[in-house]
C-alpha positions in Angstrom: -50.6 31.0 44.5 -54.2 29.9 45.0 -56.2 30.4 48.3 -55.9 26.7 49.4 -52.1 26.6 49.1 -51.8 30.0 50.9 -53.8 29.0 54.0 -53.4 26.3 56.7 -57.1 25.2 56.4 -57.0 23.5 59.8 -55.8 26.6 61.7 -56.7 30.0 60.2 -58.0 33.2 61.3 -61.8 34.0 61.1 -61.3 36.2 58.2 -59.2 33.7 56.0 -61.8 31.0 56.9 -64.4 33.0 55.1 -61.9 33.3 52.2 -61.6 29.5 52.2 -65.5 29.3 51.9 -65.4 31.5 48.7 -62.7 29.1 47.6 -64.6 26.1 47.9 -67.7 27.6 46.3 -65.9 28.9 43.3 -63.3 26.3 42.3 -64.5 24.5 39.3 -65.7 21.0 39.7 -65.3 20.2 36.0 -61.7 20.9 35.5 -58.8 21.3 37.7 -56.9 23.4 35.2 -59.7 26.2 35.3 -58.5 29.3 37.0 -60.2 30.3 40.2 -60.2 33.0 42.9 -56.8 33.9 44.2 -55.6 35.1 47.5 -53.0 38.0 46.3 -50.6 39.5 49.1 -51.2 43.2 49.2 -47.4 43.8 48.3 -48.0 42.2 45.0 -50.1 45.2 44.0 -48.2 48.3 43.0 -48.7 51.6 41.1 -52.0 52.2 42.9 -53.8 55.1 41.4 -57.2 56.4 43.0 -60.1 56.5 40.5 -63.1 57.2 42.4 -65.7 55.8 44.9 -69.0 54.3 44.9 -71.7 54.2 47.9 -69.8 51.3 49.6 -66.4 51.2 48.2 -63.4 52.8 46.8 -61.9 52.2 43.4 -58.3 52.1 42.5 -56.3 51.2 39.3 -53.4 49.1 40.0 -50.6 46.6 38.6 -50.6 43.0 39.8 -47.2 41.5 39.6 -47.4 37.8 39.8 -45.0 34.8 39.5 -45.9 32.4 36.7 -44.0 29.1 36.1 -43.1 28.5 32.6 -43.3 24.8 32.2 -41.3 24.8 28.9 -38.6 26.8 30.4 -38.3 25.5 33.8 -38.3 28.9 35.3 -40.6 31.5 37.1 -41.3 34.9 35.3 -43.0 38.1 36.6 -46.2 38.9 34.8 -47.6 42.4 35.2 -51.4 43.0 34.7 -53.5 46.1 34.9 -56.3 45.5 37.4 -59.0 47.3 39.3 -58.9 47.2 43.1 -62.3 47.5 44.7 -61.8 48.1 48.4 -65.0 47.3 50.3 -65.6 49.9 53.1 -66.1 48.5 56.6 -65.3 44.9 55.4 -63.0 44.0 58.2 -65.5 41.6 59.6 -67.5 40.3 56.5 -69.8 37.4 57.1 -70.6 34.3 55.1 -74.0 35.6 54.0 -72.2 38.6 52.2 -69.5 36.2 50.8 -72.4 33.8 49.4 -73.5 36.6 47.3 -70.1 37.1 45.9 -69.5 33.6 44.9 -72.1 34.1 42.1 -69.6 36.2 40.1 -67.1 33.5 39.9 -69.7 30.7 39.3 -70.3 32.6 36.1 -66.8 32.5 34.8 -67.1 29.0 33.1 -70.1 30.0 31.0 -69.0 33.5 30.1 -67.0 32.6 27.1 -67.9 35.9 25.2 -66.6 38.0 28.1 -69.9 39.7 28.7 -69.1 39.9 32.5 -66.3 41.3 34.4 -63.5 38.8 35.5 -62.7 38.7 39.2 -59.1 37.4 39.7 -58.8 37.3 43.4 -58.8 38.9 46.9 -56.5 40.8 49.0 -56.6 42.7 52.3 -55.2 46.3 53.1 -52.9 46.1 55.8 -53.6 49.3 57.4 -57.5 49.2 57.5 -58.1 45.4 57.5 -60.7 46.2 54.6 -60.8 43.5 51.8 -60.5 44.4 48.3 -61.5 42.3 45.1 -59.0 42.3 42.2 -60.9 42.8 38.9 -60.5 43.1 35.2 -59.4 46.5 34.1 -61.6 47.8 31.3 -59.7 50.4 29.3 -62.8 52.2 28.1 -64.0 53.1 31.5 -67.7 53.0 32.5 -70.6 53.4 30.1 -71.5 56.7 31.5 -68.1 58.3 30.9 -67.6 56.3 27.5 -70.9 57.9 26.4 -70.0 61.4 27.5 -66.6 61.2 25.6 -67.9 59.3 22.4 -71.7 59.9 22.2 -71.5 62.2 19.0 -69.7 59.6 17.0 -71.6 56.6 18.1 -73.5 55.3 15.3 -76.6 53.3 15.6 -74.5 50.2 14.5 -72.2 51.0 17.5 -75.2 51.1 20.0 -76.4 48.0 18.7 -73.0 46.3 19.7 -73.1 47.7 23.2 -76.8 46.8 23.7 -76.3 43.2 22.6 -73.5 42.7 24.9 -75.2 44.1 27.9 -78.3 42.0 27.1 -75.9 38.8 26.8 -74.4 39.6 30.1 -77.8 39.9 31.9 -78.9 36.8 30.2 -76.0 34.8 31.5 -76.7 36.1 35.0 -80.5 35.3 34.9 -80.1 31.9 33.4 -78.0 31.1 36.3 -80.7 32.1 38.7 -79.0 35.2 39.9 -80.2 38.6 40.3 -78.0 41.7 39.7 -79.9 44.1 41.7 -77.7 47.1 41.0 -77.8 47.6 37.3 -76.8 51.1 36.2 -74.2 52.8 33.8 -71.4 52.7 36.3 -71.6 48.9 36.5 -71.3 48.6 32.7 -67.8 48.8 31.6 -66.2 49.2 28.2 -63.4 46.9 27.0 -62.2 49.2 24.3 -63.2 52.0 22.0 -65.2 49.8 20.0 -67.9 49.8 22.7 -67.7 46.0 23.9 -69.6 46.3 27.0 -69.2 44.1 30.2 -71.2 44.0 33.5 -69.6 44.2 36.8 -70.3 44.3 40.4 -72.4 41.4 41.2 -73.0 41.2 44.7 -71.2 44.3 45.6 -74.4 46.5 45.8 -74.7 46.5 49.6 -72.3 47.5 52.4 -70.2 44.7 53.8 -71.6 45.4 57.3 -75.1 44.0 56.7 -74.8 40.9 58.7 -78.1 38.7 58.1 -80.0 37.6 55.2 -83.1 39.1 56.9 -81.6 42.5 57.4 -80.4 42.5 53.7 -83.9 41.8 52.7 -85.2 44.8 54.8 -82.6 47.3 53.4 -83.2 49.0 50.3 -80.2 50.3 48.3 -79.6 51.7 44.9 -79.5 54.7 42.5 -83.1 56.0 42.2 -83.3 56.6 38.5 -82.4 52.9 37.8 -84.6 51.5 40.4 -87.9 49.7 39.5 -91.1 51.5 41.2 -92.0 48.3 43.2 -88.6 48.4 45.2 -89.9 52.0 46.7 -92.9 50.0 47.9 -91.0 47.6 49.8 -91.2 44.7 47.4 -88.2 42.4 46.8 -85.7 42.6 44.1 -86.7 40.2 41.1 -85.6 39.6 37.6 -88.2 42.0 36.6 -86.5 44.8 38.5 -83.3 44.1 36.9 -85.4 44.3 33.5 -86.4 47.8 34.5 -82.8 48.9 35.2 -81.9 47.4 31.8 -84.6 49.8 30.1 -83.0 52.7 31.8 -79.5 51.6 30.6 -81.0 51.3 26.9 -82.3 55.0 27.3 -79.0 56.2 28.3 -77.4 54.6 25.3 -79.8 56.0 23.2 -79.5 59.6 24.6 -76.0 59.9 26.0 -77.2 61.0 29.4 -78.1 59.2 32.7 -81.9 59.1 33.4 -83.3 62.2 35.3 -80.0 63.8 35.3 -81.4 67.3 35.7 -83.6 66.6 38.7 -83.0 66.0 42.3 -82.8 62.6 43.6 -85.0 62.8 46.4 -88.6 62.1 47.6 -90.3 64.1 44.8 -88.6 61.9 42.2 -89.3 58.7 43.9 -93.1 59.9 44.0 -92.9 61.0 40.3 -91.6 57.5 39.3 -94.3 55.9 41.2 -96.8 57.9 39.4 -95.4 56.7 36.0 -92.8 59.3 35.0 -90.1 57.8 32.7 -87.5 59.7 30.5 -88.7 61.1 27.2 -87.4 58.9 24.3 -85.2 60.5 21.9 -86.4 61.5 18.3 -83.9 59.1 16.6 -84.8 56.0 18.5 -86.2 53.1 16.3 -89.7 52.2 17.1 -89.0 48.7 17.8 -86.2 49.7 20.4 -88.7 52.5 21.7 -91.4 50.0 22.4 -89.1 47.5 24.0 -88.0 50.2 26.4 -91.5 50.9 27.2 -92.0 47.5 28.1 -89.1 47.2 30.3 -90.4 50.3 32.1 -93.8 48.9 32.7 -95.0 49.9 36.3 -96.6 46.3 36.8 -93.3 43.8 37.1 -95.3 40.8 35.3 -95.9 43.1 32.2 -92.3 43.4 31.6 -90.3 41.2 29.2 -88.1 38.4 30.4 -84.3 38.6 29.6 -84.8 35.8 27.0 -87.4 37.7 25.1 -85.2 40.8 25.1 -82.3 38.7 23.8 -84.4 37.4 20.8 -85.4 41.1 20.1 -81.9 42.6 20.4 -80.7 39.5 18.1 -83.0 40.9 15.6 -81.8 44.4 16.1 -78.2 43.2 15.1 -79.4 43.0 11.3 -79.2 46.8 11.7 -75.4 46.5 11.4 -75.5 44.6 8.1 -75.5 46.0 4.4 -79.0 46.4 2.6 -77.8 44.0 0.0 -77.1 41.4 2.6 -80.2 41.9 4.8 -82.2 41.6 1.4 -80.5 38.5 0.4 -80.0 36.6 3.8 -82.6 38.1 6.2 -85.5 39.6 4.1 -88.0 38.8 7.0 -85.9 41.3 9.1 -85.7 44.1 6.4 -88.3 46.3 8.1 -86.0 46.5 11.2 -83.0 47.2 9.1 -85.0 50.2 7.6 -85.8 51.5 10.9 -82.1 51.5 12.2 -81.3 52.9 8.7 -83.7 55.8 9.1 -82.5 56.3 13.0 -79.0 56.7 11.8 -80.1 59.5 9.2 -82.0 61.2 11.9 -79.2 61.0 14.3 -76.9 62.6 11.7 -79.4 65.3 11.0 -79.8 66.2 14.7 -76.1 66.6 15.4 -75.7 68.8 12.0 -78.6 71.0 13.0 -77.3 70.9 16.8 -80.7 69.7 17.9 -80.5 68.5 21.4 -81.2 64.5 22.2 -82.5 65.6 25.5 -83.8 68.4 27.5 -80.9 70.4 29.4 -78.2 68.5 27.7 -74.9 68.6 29.6 -76.4 69.5 32.8 -76.7 67.4 35.8 -78.6 68.6 39.0 -76.2 69.3 42.0 -78.5 67.1 44.1 -78.4 64.0 41.7 -76.9 61.0 43.2 -75.5 58.3 41.1 -74.1 55.9 43.4 -75.6 53.3 45.4 -77.0 54.4 48.9 -79.3 53.4 51.6 -82.9 54.8 50.8 -84.7 53.4 53.9 -84.8 56.7 55.8 -86.0 58.7 52.8 -88.7 56.1 52.1 -89.8 56.2 55.7 -89.9 59.9 55.8 -92.3 59.8 52.5 -94.4 57.1 54.4 -94.5 59.3 57.5 -95.2 62.6 55.6 -97.9 61.0 53.7 -99.5 59.5 56.7 -99.6 62.7 58.5 -100.9 64.6 55.7 -103.7 62.4 54.8 -104.7 60.4 57.9 -108.1 62.5 58.1 -108.4 63.0 54.4 -112.2 62.1 53.3 -112.6 59.4 50.6 -115.6 58.6 48.7 -116.5 56.3 45.6 -117.0 59.2 43.3 -114.9 61.9 44.5 -111.8 63.3 46.2 -112.1 65.8 49.1 -109.4 67.6 51.2 -110.5 69.4 54.2 -107.9 72.1 54.5 -108.7 72.7 58.3 -107.9 69.1 59.0 -104.8 69.2 56.9 -103.6 72.2 58.6 -104.2 70.8 62.1 -102.1 67.8 60.9 -99.2 69.7 59.6 -99.0 71.3 63.1 -99.7 68.2 65.1 -97.0 66.1 66.9 -97.7 63.2 64.3 -98.5 60.6 66.8 -101.9 59.9 65.6 -102.6 56.6 63.7 -101.0 53.2 64.1 -97.4 52.7 63.3 -98.4 49.7 61.0 -100.7 52.2 59.1 -97.7 54.5 58.6 -95.5 51.8 57.1 -98.1 50.9 54.4 -100.0 53.9 53.8 -98.1 54.7 50.6 -98.5 51.3 49.2 -102.3 51.8 49.7 -102.1 55.1 48.0 -100.2 54.2 44.9 -100.7 50.4 44.8 -99.3 48.7 41.8 -99.1 52.2 40.1 -102.1 51.3 37.8 -105.4 51.8 39.5 -108.8 50.9 38.4 -109.8 53.6 35.8 -112.5 55.0 38.3 -109.7 55.6 40.9 -107.2 57.1 38.4 -108.1 60.7 39.0 -108.1 60.4 42.8 -104.7 58.7 42.5 -103.2 61.4 40.5 -104.5 64.2 42.7 -103.0 62.6 45.7 -99.8 62.2 44.0 -99.7 65.7 42.7 -100.6 67.2 46.4 -97.7 65.2 47.8 -95.4 66.5 45.3 -96.5 70.1 46.1 -96.2 69.4 50.0 -92.5 67.9 49.4 -91.5 70.8 47.3 -92.6 73.3 49.9 -91.1 71.4 52.6 -87.8 70.7 50.7 -87.4 67.2 52.4 -83.8 65.8 52.3 
């Protein structure tokens, strides 16, 4: 039963009126036969099995039992479909601003003929908590992180090319619809099957349902630190280029089998390191063309990162790495050099496995204080700003040197921190590490500041 048939539009509750809003913004205007979002009674979802939780939701596997009318037989039949139930925490009173974001997921369904984006079938409500849940396509291979954990040793470079191309294709479809993802990471890349066919999920689900207004959304910073573009830590808005940065980290994870910065604490020090230009170390077997693409995606200045259409053109060239040597010479001789790179990369990969040479430092280890789920970072960033402001409000700057007066710093560390205007505190870090790349004459100064901040943070063990 679709949403409109399940509701009396003239007399509905506030919550269901919001669902009608989704219906009106997701139904296809081109064809009445196209599927659209459905309201699913909770009792039609059986065999619920807890899978895990994210920053703002709980995930269950379930069986959706639905009645489908068979016209050719004139009867109803029960069809059972394995689905994912994504229960949004504190979503009893979700507002239209939140739901406007979610409609993007469904608007992409028409254009996604190659299944590079997760399908959303409908909405339900948990009777006990009144929280809303989205009924999503079930991907048998799990998410990219767990898939790589299980299969990385046997993933050839041909397999990696397939996964990379599917991910790029999905992001291209999102960006070409003028939509930002804003929370790209390996937990939001799902695998259709053991062949490594990747699909993208969680458009619009990256923030808690309790954020009420568009203004407050823009002022809140949510995400997973290792996948977040550095400009986001400085208060800049999400953009297509911040999605591209996240894509670069996902590329690295496909090449390494590990999540970025897996062996480090995900706190203020890592944020400052990222602002100072720290990036994961590229593996020895990564083809040069792909390595260069990752570095461009990681560029500290957003405008210097490639667009998704540029990346798509390059990843399309990488596809030739899957061909035989005879075919590439015969049909695509202009791409033979790329084929050679991926062929050598595969040889290197097998050599590293044979001699048990690790692809990354500290393989298999994850720091106990790493956090790979989306969370609010506002208080952490405010504490960084405040600490930096208190430590350096009386530092003496000059054009050709950088001096720290230890007596002044000791005095600041013991003060109540009330000196200086509040506005200065908010923007101090921006001024210190502006755009990541400072003029050459100021580069030494910037690095000294960053190193000193890291030392102070390490000593104070800020949470």
